[in-house]
C-alpha positions in Angstrom: -95.6 71.8 30.9 -96.4 75.3 29.9 -94.0 78.3 30.0 -96.7 80.9 29.8 -94.5 83.8 30.8 -92.1 83.2 27.9 -95.0 82.4 25.5 -96.8 85.7 26.4 -93.8 87.9 25.7 -93.0 86.0 22.5 -96.5 86.6 21.2 -96.4 90.3 22.2 -93.1 90.7 20.5 -94.1 88.8 17.3 -97.3 90.8 17.0 -95.7 94.0 18.2 -98.9 94.5 20.1 -99.9 94.0 23.7 -103.5 93.4 22.9 -102.8 90.9 20.1 -100.3 89.0 22.2 -102.7 88.9 25.1 -105.5 87.6 22.8 -103.2 84.8 21.6 -102.7 83.7 25.2 -106.3 84.1 26.2 -105.8 86.9 28.8 -106.8 90.5 28.9 -104.6 93.3 27.7 -104.4 94.8 31.2 -103.2 91.5 32.6 -100.6 91.3 29.8 -99.5 94.8 30.5 -99.1 94.1 34.2 -97.2 91.0 33.5 -94.7 92.7 31.2 -94.2 95.5 33.8 -93.5 92.9 36.5 -90.9 91.2 34.3 -89.3 94.6 33.6 -89.2 95.3 37.3 -87.7 91.9 38.1 -85.1 92.3 35.4 -84.4 95.9 36.1 -84.7 97.0 32.5 -87.3 98.2 29.9 -88.3 95.5 27.3 -90.8 97.4 25.2 -90.6 100.9 23.7 -94.2 101.9 24.2 -93.7 105.4 22.6 -93.6 103.7 19.1 -96.7 102.5 17.2 -96.6 99.6 16.8 -94.5 98.9 19.8 -90.9 98.0 19.4 -88.4 95.9 21.4 -85.6 97.7 23.2 -82.1 96.2 23.0 -82.9 94.3 26.3 -86.3 93.3 24.9 -84.6 91.7 21.8 -82.3 89.7 24.1 -85.2 88.6 26.3 -87.3 87.7 23.1 -84.5 85.4 21.9 -84.3 83.8 25.4 -88.1 83.2 25.3 -87.9 81.6 21.9 -85.1 79.3 23.0 -86.9 78.3 26.1 -90.1 77.5 24.2 -88.3 75.5 21.5 -86.5 73.5 24.2 -89.8 72.9 25.9 -91.3 71.7 22.6 -88.4 69.4 21.9 -88.7 68.0 25.4 -92.5 67.3 24.9 -91.8 65.8 21.5 -89.1 63.5 22.9 -91.6 62.3 25.6 -94.2 61.6 23.0 -91.8 59.6 20.8 -90.9 57.4 23.8 -94.6 56.6 24.3 -94.6 55.2 20.7 -98.1 56.4 19.8 -98.7 58.9 17.0 -100.4 61.5 19.1 -100.3 65.2 19.8 -101.2 68.1 17.6 -99.8 69.5 14.3 -100.3 73.2 13.5 -100.5 74.0 9.9 -100.5 77.5 8.3 -101.8 77.4 4.8 -102.4 79.8 2.0 -106.1 80.2 1.2 -105.9 78.7 -2.3 -105.1 75.2 -1.0 -108.9 75.2 -0.5 -111.0 74.4 2.5 -112.4 71.4 0.8 -108.9 70.1 0.1 -107.9 70.6 3.7 -111.1 68.9 4.9 -110.2 65.9 2.8 -106.7 65.8 4.3 -108.1 66.3 7.8 -110.4 63.3 7.4 -107.6 61.1 6.0 -105.3 62.1 8.8 -107.9 61.5 11.5 -108.6 58.0 10.0 -104.9 57.1 10.0 -104.0 58.7 13.3 -107.1 59.0 15.6 -105.0 60.1 18.6 -103.5 63.1 16.8 -105.1 66.5 16.0 -104.7 68.7 13.0 -105.1 72.5 13.4 -105.2 74.6 10.2 -105.1 78.4 9.9 -105.4 80.2 6.6 -103.4 83.3 5.8 -101.4 85.3 3.2 -98.1 83.7 2.0 -95.9 86.2 3.9 -97.8 85.4 7.1 -97.3 81.7 6.6 -93.6 82.1 6.5 -93.8 84.4 9.6 -95.8 81.8 11.5 -93.3 79.1 10.7 -90.3 81.3 11.6 -92.0 82.2 14.9 -93.0 78.7 15.8 -96.7 79.6 15.6 -97.0 76.8 13.1 -95.1 73.5 12.7 -95.6 73.4 8.9 -96.6 75.9 6.2 -98.3 75.2 2.8 -97.4 77.8 0.2 -97.1 78.2 -3.5 -93.7 78.8 -5.1 -92.0 77.6 -1.8 -88.6 79.3 -1.1 -85.9 78.2 1.3 -83.9 80.7 3.3 -81.4 80.7 6.2 -84.2 80.0 8.6 -86.7 78.1 6.4 -86.5 74.8 4.6 -88.8 74.0 1.7 -89.8 70.8 0.0 -92.0 70.1 -3.0 -95.5 68.8 -2.5 -97.2 69.0 -5.9 -97.4 70.9 -9.2 -100.8 72.2 -10.2 -101.9 72.6 -13.8 -103.0 76.1 -14.7 -106.1 76.6 -16.9 -108.0 79.6 -18.2 -111.0 80.6 -16.1 -113.9 82.1 -18.0 -117.5 83.1 -17.4 -120.0 80.6 -18.8 -121.2 83.2 -21.2 -117.8 83.8 -22.7 -116.8 82.3 -26.1 -113.9 80.6 -24.4 -116.3 78.5 -22.4 -117.1 76.5 -25.5 -113.5 75.7 -26.3 -111.7 72.5 -25.5 -108.3 74.1 -25.5 -106.7 77.6 -25.8 -103.3 78.8 -26.9 -101.5 81.7 -25.2 -102.1 83.9 -28.2 -105.9 83.5 -27.7 -105.6 85.7 -24.6 -104.4 88.7 -26.6 -106.5 91.8 -25.9 -108.7 90.0 -23.3 -110.0 91.7 -20.2 -107.9 89.9 -17.6 -108.3 89.5 -13.8 -105.1 88.7 -12.0 -103.2 88.8 -8.7 -101.8 91.7 -6.7 -98.4 92.8 -8.0 -96.5 91.8 -4.9 -97.5 88.1 -5.1 -95.2 85.6 -6.7 -97.9 84.0 -8.8 -98.6 87.4 -10.4 -94.9 87.7 -11.3 -94.9 84.2 -12.9 -98.0 84.9 -14.9 -96.7 88.2 -16.2 -93.4 86.5 -17.2 -95.4 83.8 -19.0 -97.5 86.3 -20.9 -94.4 88.3 -21.9 -92.6 85.2 -23.1 -95.5 84.5 -25.5 -95.8 88.2 -26.5 -99.4 88.3 -25.1 -100.9 91.6 -24.0 -104.0 91.6 -21.8 -106.1 94.3 -20.4 -105.9 94.0 -16.6 -109.2 95.1 -15.2 -108.9 93.9 -11.6 -106.4 92.3 -9.3 -106.8 90.6 -5.9 -104.7 88.9 -3.3 -106.6 85.6 -3.3 -108.1 83.1 -5.8 -111.6 83.2 -4.3 -112.0 86.9 -5.2 -110.7 86.3 -8.7 -113.1 83.5 -9.3 -116.0 85.6 -8.2 -115.0 88.4 -10.5 -114.7 86.0 -13.4 -118.2 84.6 -12.7 -119.6 88.1 -12.8 -118.2 88.6 -16.3 -115.4 91.1 -15.5 -112.8 89.2 -17.5 -110.9 85.9 -17.8 -108.0 84.7 -15.7 -105.4 81.9 -15.4 -105.8 79.8 -12.2 -104.8 76.4 -10.8 -107.3 73.9 -12.2 -107.9 72.1 -8.9 -109.0 75.4 -7.2 -112.0 75.7 -9.6 -113.5 72.2 -9.3 -116.5 73.3 -7.1 -117.5 76.2 -9.4 -117.2 73.9 -12.5 -119.4 71.3 -10.9 -122.0 73.9 -10.1 -121.9 75.3 -13.6 -120.7 78.8 -12.4 -117.4 78.8 -14.1 -115.6 77.3 -17.2 -112.0 76.1 -16.9 -110.3 75.6 -20.3 -107.1 73.7 -20.9 -104.2 76.0 -21.8 -101.7 74.7 -24.3 -98.7 75.7 -22.2 -97.1 72.7 -20.5 -94.4 74.9 -18.9 -97.0 76.8 -16.9 -97.7 75.1 -13.5 -98.0 76.3 -9.9 -95.7 74.5 -7.5 -97.0 74.0 -4.0 -94.7 73.0 -1.2 -94.2 72.5 2.5 -92.1 74.9 4.5 -90.8 74.5 8.1 -88.2 76.0 10.3 -84.7 74.5 9.8 -83.6 72.1 12.5 -87.1 72.0 13.9 -87.7 68.9 16.1 -91.2 67.6 15.0 -93.5 65.6 17.2 -94.9 62.4 15.8 -98.1 64.0 14.6 -96.2 66.6 12.5 -93.9 63.9 11.1 -96.9 61.7 10.2 -98.8 64.6 8.5 -95.7 65.6 6.4 -95.2 61.9 5.4 -98.9 61.7 4.4 -98.6 64.9 2.2 -95.4 63.8 0.5 -96.9 60.3 -0.1 -99.8 61.7 -2.2 
């Protein structure tokens, strides 16, 4: 059962774009435009303020958007209930993940999930942390994987794992020959870090201040992959989750050195919309994650 009319308007409203909403539903922008105009004619009201860029919902549009979300959630709950009656762990689970969980990590989880539940499908999309929360709130994803997970009125968060943080250094750097480093060793080092708006940057800055360490920030990025590449090129050192550097370590492209700071760890968790009714596939995947 597919409520394509409600899904199309929900996608348009969430993206604040006719073209992006149409793309999500696999139709042309002109078809989406015609459809919205037909709905407006039928309802006798304007749903979108097309004079704004990006487009905005009118008061009527907000009411209709909430209606569409409610209809789609009820349809999802109905489909999940039918699947549960069948007794098999089938269906699909949609996961929105931050990039730093790693494609190799998700490939391992995908293989394990497929081996346990061959009738189920796992769909993963990578995005920035704020987009993960947005996807979960808008029901574009069943589950989200984020670092420093936070609960809210709409979002429930649960712990998954805590990741050890280590110093990342170029193979040519003196740190590469060390077995362990202390926070004070970082004083005066050229340092590559995260963008200021990211939670991990705030936590690293707080850690450095607590140990009276001053570094020379040379670059900052919004993802771990770019930081690793900058470290490899000799632009400085960084502090990163140890498990995100395994491939580079094995290939001899990067050194990861244990940091004597047991209080420093990156929490990674699972987020989902509160009171969401999961299908059996989503429940099974969440149980698998929490069981690791």
